[in-house]
C-alpha positions in Angstrom: 12.9 -5.3 -2.3 15.4 -6.7 0.1 19.2 -6.2 0.4 21.8 -8.9 0.7 20.9 -9.2 4.4 17.2 -9.6 3.7 16.4 -6.1 5.1 13.7 -4.1 3.3 14.7 -1.5 0.8 13.2 0.4 -2.1 13.5 3.4 -4.4 10.7 6.0 -4.8 10.1 9.4 -6.4 9.5 12.5 -4.3 9.3 16.1 -5.7 11.1 15.0 -8.9 14.0 13.3 -7.0 14.6 9.5 -6.7 15.2 8.4 -3.1 16.8 5.2 -1.8 15.0 4.0 1.4 16.6 1.3 3.6 15.5 -0.2 6.9 18.5 -1.5 8.9 16.3 -3.1 11.6 16.4 0.0 13.8 16.0 3.1 11.7 14.8 4.0 8.2 17.5 5.8 6.2 16.7 7.9 3.2 19.2 9.3 0.7 18.8 10.8 -2.8 20.0 8.9 -5.8 21.9 10.7 -8.5 21.0 14.2 -7.4 21.2 16.5 -4.4 18.1 17.1 -2.4 17.4 18.5 1.1 13.8 17.5 1.8 13.3 13.7 2.0 9.8 12.1 2.1 8.3 12.4 5.6 7.6 9.6 7.9 4.3 9.5 9.7 4.1 8.2 13.3 1.1 6.7 14.9 1.3 6.1 18.7 -0.3 3.2 20.5 -2.4 5.6 22.5 -4.4 6.2 19.3 -5.6 2.6 19.3 -9.3 2.2 20.4 -8.6 1.2 24.0 -11.9 0.4 25.7 -13.7 -0.3 22.5 -11.7 -3.1 20.7 -11.0 -6.3 22.6 -7.8 -6.2 24.7 -6.6 -9.7 23.3 -6.5 -8.1 19.8 -4.9 -4.8 21.0 -2.2 -6.5 23.1 0.0 -7.7 20.2 -0.6 -4.4 18.4 0.5 -2.3 21.4 3.7 -4.5 21.6 4.8 -3.0 18.3 5.2 0.5 19.9 4.8 3.6 17.9 4.4 2.8 14.2 6.4 4.7 11.7 5.4 4.5 8.0 6.8 6.1 4.9 3.7 7.0 2.9 4.1 6.6 -0.8 5.1 10.1 -2.1 4.1 9.2 -5.7 0.4 9.0 -6.3 1.0 7.3 -9.6 3.1 4.6 -8.0 0.3 4.1 -5.3 -2.2 3.7 -8.1 0.0 1.3 -10.0 0.7 -0.8 -6.9 -3.0 -1.1 -6.0 -4.0 -2.1 -9.6 -1.3 -4.8 -9.7 -2.7 -6.1 -6.4 -6.1 -6.8 -7.9 -7.1 -10.5 -7.9 -3.6 -12.0 -7.3 -2.1 -12.8 -3.9 0.3 -10.4 -2.2 3.4 -12.5 -2.9 2.6 -12.8 -6.6 1.7 -9.1 -6.8 5.2 -8.2 -5.4 6.8 -10.3 -8.1 4.7 -8.7 -10.9 5.4 -5.2 -9.5 9.2 -5.8 -9.5 9.2 -7.3 -13.0 6.9 -4.4 -14.2 9.4 -1.8 -12.9 12.5 -3.7 -14.0 11.2 -4.2 -17.6 9.5 -0.9 -18.2 10.5 1.6 -15.5 13.7 3.6 -14.9 16.6 1.7 -13.2 19.0 3.4 -10.7 22.2 2.2 -9.1 21.8 2.1 -5.3 23.8 0.8 -2.4 21.7 -2.4 -2.6 22.3 -2.8 -6.4 20.2 -1.8 -9.4 16.6 -0.9 -8.5 13.8 0.4 -10.7 10.7 2.6 -10.2 7.4 2.0 -12.0 7.0 3.3 -15.5 5.3 6.7 -15.7 1.8 7.2 -17.3 3.3 8.3 -20.6 5.4 5.1 -20.9 2.4 2.9 -19.9 0.3 4.4 -22.7 3.0 3.6 -25.2 3.4 0.0 -24.3 2.1 -2.8 -26.6 -0.3 -5.5 -25.5 2.7 -7.9 -25.7 4.7 -5.8 -23.3 2.0 -6.1 -20.6 1.9 -9.9 -21.2 5.7 -10.3 -21.0 5.7 -8.5 -17.7 3.0 -10.6 -16.2 0.5 -7.7 -16.2 -1.8 -8.8 -19.1 -4.8 -8.9 -16.8 -4.1 -5.4 -15.5 -3.5 -3.8 -18.9 -6.9 -2.0 -19.4 -6.9 -0.8 -15.7 -3.3 0.6 -16.0 -4.0 2.2 -19.3 -7.3 3.8 -18.1 -5.5 5.0 -14.9 -2.6 6.4 -16.9 -4.9 8.4 -19.2 -6.9 9.7 -16.2 -3.8 10.6 -14.3 -2.4 12.7 -17.1 -5.5 14.8 -17.1 -6.2 15.0 -13.3 -3.0 14.4 -11.3 -2.7 18.0 -10.1 -6.3 18.1 -9.0 -6.1 14.7 -7.3 -2.9 15.6 -5.4 -4.7 18.5 -3.7 -7.7 16.4 -2.6 -8.5 15.1 0.9 -8.3 11.3 1.4 -12.1 10.9 1.0 -12.2 13.1 -2.1 -9.4 11.1 -3.6 -11.1 7.8 -3.1 -14.2 9.1 -4.8 -12.2 10.5 -7.7 -10.2 7.4 -8.3 -13.3 5.2 -8.1 -14.6 7.0 -11.1 -11.8 5.8 -13.3 -12.8 2.6 -15.3 -11.4 -0.6 -13.9 -10.1 1.0 -10.7 -13.1 0.5 -8.5 -13.7 1.1 -4.7 -11.1 -1.4 -3.3 -8.3 -0.2 -5.5 -9.2 3.5 -5.0 -9.3 3.1 -1.2 -6.0 1.2 -1.1 -4.2 3.7 -3.4 -5.5 6.7 -1.4 -4.4 5.2 1.9 -0.9 4.4 0.5 -0.5 8.0 -0.8 -2.1 10.0 2.0 -1.0 7.8 4.9 -4.6 7.9 6.2 -5.8 4.3 6.8 -9.2 5.4 7.9 -10.0 5.2 4.1 -8.4 1.8 3.6 -10.8 -1.0 2.6 -11.3 -2.4 6.1 -13.0 -5.6 4.9 -9.8 -6.4 2.9 -8.6 -10.0 3.3 -5.3 -8.8 4.5 -6.9 -7.0 7.5 -9.1 -10.0 8.2 -6.2 -12.5 7.9 -3.9 -10.6 10.3 -6.6 -9.8 12.8 -7.3 -13.5 13.1 -3.6 -14.4 13.3 -3.0 -11.8 16.0 -5.5 -13.4 18.4 -7.3 -16.7 18.5 -9.6 -15.7 21.4 -11.6 -12.9 19.9 -14.7 -14.0 18.0 -14.7 -12.6 14.5 -17.2 -12.9 11.6 -16.7 -15.9 9.3 -13.7 -15.5 6.9 -16.0 -15.0 3.9 -18.2 -12.4 5.7 -16.4 -9.3 4.5 -19.2 -6.8 5.2 -19.8 -8.2 8.7 -16.1 -7.9 9.5 -16.0 -4.3 8.3 -19.0 -3.4 10.3 -17.5 -5.0 13.4 -14.2 -3.2 12.7 -15.9 0.1 12.6 -17.7 -0.6 15.9 -14.4 -1.3 17.6 -12.9 2.0 16.1 -15.8 4.5 16.1 -13.8 7.6 15.2 -11.4 8.3 12.4 -8.1 8.4 14.3 -8.9 5.1 16.0 -10.0 3.5 12.7 -6.7 4.6 11.1 -4.6 3.3 14.0 -6.4 -0.1 14.3 -6.1 -0.8 10.6 -2.5 0.4 10.3 -1.3 -1.4 13.4 -3.0 -4.7 12.2 -1.3 -4.5 8.8 2.0 -3.5 10.4 1.7 -6.5 12.7 1.1 -8.7 9.7 4.1 -7.4 7.9 6.3 -8.4 10.8 4.5 -11.7 11.6 6.4 -14.9 10.9 3.5 -17.0 9.7 2.6 -19.0 6.6 0.2 -16.3 5.5 1.1 -13.8 2.7 -1.8 -11.5 3.1 -4.4 -13.2 0.9 -5.8 -12.1 -2.4 -7.1 -8.7 -3.2 -10.6 -8.0 -4.5 -11.3 -7.6 -8.2 -13.3 -4.4 -8.3 -14.6 -4.6 -11.8 
């Protein structure tokens, strides 16, 4: 969401407490909503030194290095990360944001925040109680079966999933019907903060890599597998792959272009 000044803000769940997160252009402030809490969600910091200097082309790295150290608030709710990735299937990023906001507002829990009323995603129990019409009214008719399958699987496995490594989590989520490899990888990266497991051939990565530099030869826009192979050659180890992917997506979120990140893959 954005506040009255257009600055990013959101609510999220962490250890049973709802937190209000607000970026003021300099720092990210976190405060509990409606309850006292002492341990806010942690920020992860990735320095520019972790980028694959000497492997990736300097014209690509130059705009990424200009960002400075990247700070990211990983999603503390695995269920919200799964929900977000599912709603990102097929539709473009801008449309997915609209559907997510409407989904939360209509079926999730709403809280009063300094930026006004804001809602979190409905929990798995609520999702399983919804009628087919409720999905359609929220604009999530296409995602109904995936959300329902994920909700049922989450109820049975969430404790085990939360203790998994990023790679194990990707494999476990991929086993859920209608989630598939793209959604599993995107959700795991969002939750764990490890972007070495992100789907590196994703259209968002390809779009922002092309937008960041016009002088570096890249595979054709439709050549997803070729792009991913090139991406991994430029970042041959896990920390570099994480940094290159995270910095590219971060650059894209700050870029003032006509792009909106493209459309996500439909796994199944």
